C-alpha positions as semicolon CSV with decimal commas, in nm:
position;residue;x (nm);y (nm);z (nm)
1;M;4,459;-0,598;11,673
2;T;4,838;-0,523;11,644
3;D;5,042;-0,272;11,813
4;R;5,229;0,009;11,580
5;Y;5,448;0,125;11,806
6;N;5,767;-0,054;11,778
7;G;6,003;0,167;12,032
8;E;6,158;0,443;11,747
9;Y;6,000;0,743;11,996
10;D;6,161;0,586;12,333
11;D;6,467;0,871;12,346
12;I;6,184;1,144;12,369
13;I;5,849;1,015;12,417
14;N;5,863;1,121;12,804
15;M;6,064;1,483;12,801
16;E;5,934;1,785;12,914
17;K;5,750;2,067;12,723
18;P;6,018;2,351;12,605
19;V;6,037;2,627;12,774
20;S;6,104;2,985;12,628
21;V;6,332;3,197;12,823
22;K;6,294;3,510;12,581
23;R;5,950;3,480;12,555
24;V;5,677;3,553;12,832
25;K;5,359;3,232;12,818
26;M;5,082;3,327;12,582
27;P;4,712;3,353;12,821
28;M;4,519;3,033;12,731
29;I;4,229;3,274;12,584
30;D;4,458;3,465;12,351
31;R;4,626;3,120;12,267
32;A;4,218;2,963;12,190
33;A;4,174;3,310;12,019
34;Q;4,385;3,219;11,715
35;F;4,213;2,907;11,622
36;A;3,869;3,043;11,601
37;P;3,671;3,089;11,340
38;F;3,681;3,447;11,089
39;A;3,481;3,636;10,854
40;A;3,643;3,502;10,515
41;L;3,365;3,721;10,336
42;T;3,379;3,996;10,470
43;G;3,015;4,204;10,457
44;F;2,830;3,938;10,352
45;D;2,615;3,903;10,671
46;S;2,551;4,292;10,593
47;Q;2,464;4,188;10,243
48;I;2,268;3,843;10,380
49;S;2,042;4,151;10,605
50;E;1,979;4,422;10,329
51;T;1,871;4,098;10,120
52;A;1,623;3,987;10,393
53;R;1,479;4,342;10,469
54;L;1,148;4,373;10,328
55;T;1,000;4,705;10,148
56;E;0,659;4,805;10,108
57;Q;0,490;4,888;9,798
58;K;0,365;5,298;9,747
59;P;0,012;5,257;9,754
60;V;-0,196;5,361;9,474
61;L;-0,467;5,590;9,540
62;S;-0,729;5,549;9,335
63;D;-0,871;5,858;9,219
64;Y;-1,150;5,926;9,477
65;E;-0,880;5,866;9,719
66;L;-0,682;6,154;9,579
67;E;-0,963;6,409;9,455
68;E;-1,009;6,424;9,880
69;L;-0,692;6,446;9,977
70;N;-0,663;6,765;9,726
71;E;-0,940;6,876;9,866
72;K;-0,786;6,857;10,218
73;I;-0,474;6,944;10,064
74;T;-0,684;7,286;9,913
75;H;-0,797;7,395;10,253
76;I;-0,504;7,316;10,450
77;L;-0,331;7,580;10,206
78;D;-0,643;7,820;10,243
79;N;-0,532;7,809;10,658
80;I;-0,189;7,821;10,646
81;K;-0,094;8,142;10,885
82;S;-0,299;7,984;11,099
83;R;-0,003;7,722;11,094
84;P;-0,248;7,415;11,153
85;E;-0,071;7,129;11,301
86;L;-0,115;6,807;11,044
87;E;-0,107;6,420;11,089
88;V;0,108;6,322;10,781
89;I;0,120;5,975;10,609
90;Y;0,329;5,932;10,325
91;F;0,572;5,756;10,181
92;V;0,975;5,729;10,184
93;K;1,141;5,550;9,882
94;D;1,377;5,363;9,985
95;S;1,758;5,452;9,916
96;K;1,896;5,107;9,838
97;K;1,624;4,922;9,719
98;S;1,302;4,862;9,560
99;G;1,003;5,042;9,724
100;G;1,001;5,229;10,074
101;A;0,848;5,189;10,403
102;I;0,524;5,440;10,472
103;E;0,554;5,669;10,792
104;H;0,414;5,910;11,023
105;Y;0,479;6,279;11,088
106;I;0,233;6,523;11,301
107;G;0,358;6,885;11,312
108;N;0,317;7,262;11,216
109;L;0,280;7,387;10,920
110;R;0,485;7,694;10,834
111;K;0,460;7,704;10,471
112;F;0,462;7,492;10,083
113;D;0,704;7,499;9,882
114;F;0,451;7,553;9,535
115;Y;0,755;7,569;9,295
116;K;0,907;7,202;9,438
117;R;0,549;7,052;9,618
118;I;0,700;7,055;9,928
119;F;0,526;7,085;10,246
120;I;0,727;7,288;10,520
121;F;0,690;7,208;10,902
122;E;0,816;7,464;11,212
123;D;1,059;7,163;11,256
124;C;1,247;7,234;10,928
125;K;1,092;6,856;10,816
126;N;1,018;6,850;10,488
127;I;0,741;6,647;10,312
128;P;0,724;6,596;9,914
129;A;0,298;6,625;9,797
130;D;0,356;6,411;9,555
131;D;0,462;6,075;9,812
132;I;0,182;6,183;10,113
133;I;-0,106;5,913;10,088
134;D;-0,350;6,114;10,353
135;I;-0,412;6,409;10,580
136;K;-0,531;6,447;10,965
137;S;-0,563;6,755;11,123
138;E;-0,883;6,927;11,325
139;I;-0,908;7,234;11,041
140;I;-1,029;6,931;10,809
């Protein structure tokens, strides 16, 4: 193998590295940060996470299940003055994509808004009647 070096850099090869008198030497950690990768596609990671997030479809109740749920609601509304404690299983529509999630809530019912069809609980939690999948209570 032939040597490519022919001596043309002999005058600078052994020179000391120049040191600035005006600037302080940068710490090694800061020097390394200059060459760290950067996020060229800002927000892309969050988009990937959002796409990967799973949602459920709203369950479709059978006629029998709807009739049973309506009977439970009627019985609860007949006893609303006692402010019954309810465990409500309901569907919450996802704000960003199709589908949603099934959630459970336990609380004392304060009133029912017949116009908006919303259950209003003592802690001001509102649950639309059309989103309810099941209700459990000691009074049922």
